[in-house]
Steps between C-alpha positions, in 0.01 A plus 500: 500500500646783693465873537807566282341376181166660587302178530512489879365854526207403278421197719509691831203732428292202383570317825439814705167550326404135553595534866295819538194346332532191718528718811192709420297189419615320814422809707147510365465127559621541858248773572214292359614191691519695828155649445367153423649360820385790719135482412425516129486119485161523667352721226295287261674461159718808556718313748577233242578770244753658740666163545501440123658840438768434762587158356505631141719798597751279685510243218551755223756690710702181548489418129600854398819463704619221271358591161264755357369429150226727371226260611627504859525880496139506379405271789672738743304789354181295527559431868557870570205611285274243664587629845444861391168409338389323816602802706303737275197272490496457878477877538241564230261222400608246761637150458252222580324738739822611669593870498776706653555875519797720426842370588380257765644281635790732568785484416452179298268653239742780410804272503322251278405774253857626487647152451255404226544832319877456538477154345315642200742792459802270516346263247411789267856634516636148443278453196590842361870414533440165328326675210782754475757218472304329221671508163330731254384344174643664190271722295341316212382691199 
């Protein structure tokens, strides 16, 4: 497989996309791990959820580097969506009695939002490209 016959050029974007998804997931995991270590671990239930999100993000990021079947891409989306849902809930209805306001803690809240949204955008583009490459079934009368 090389770039001359076109196969190598097809493989490069897939790896680049996997790398980008892994990076955004790992970035989100890092932010949640740092927040856990710097004080969130003392917040009842929420601290454990931060640790769980960090571990899940790191694990899925590592797996995405090596392979990325549809189920793993769905897991990556689930990790990002879960973090975004927790963020939204913590600023509206609260999570186990815990609430935050705006983009606090800064800059972690904003960075986390950008990384998780980036993960979802990358996965959506990846899925759209996969659907576009799908063979089209012939028309049946």
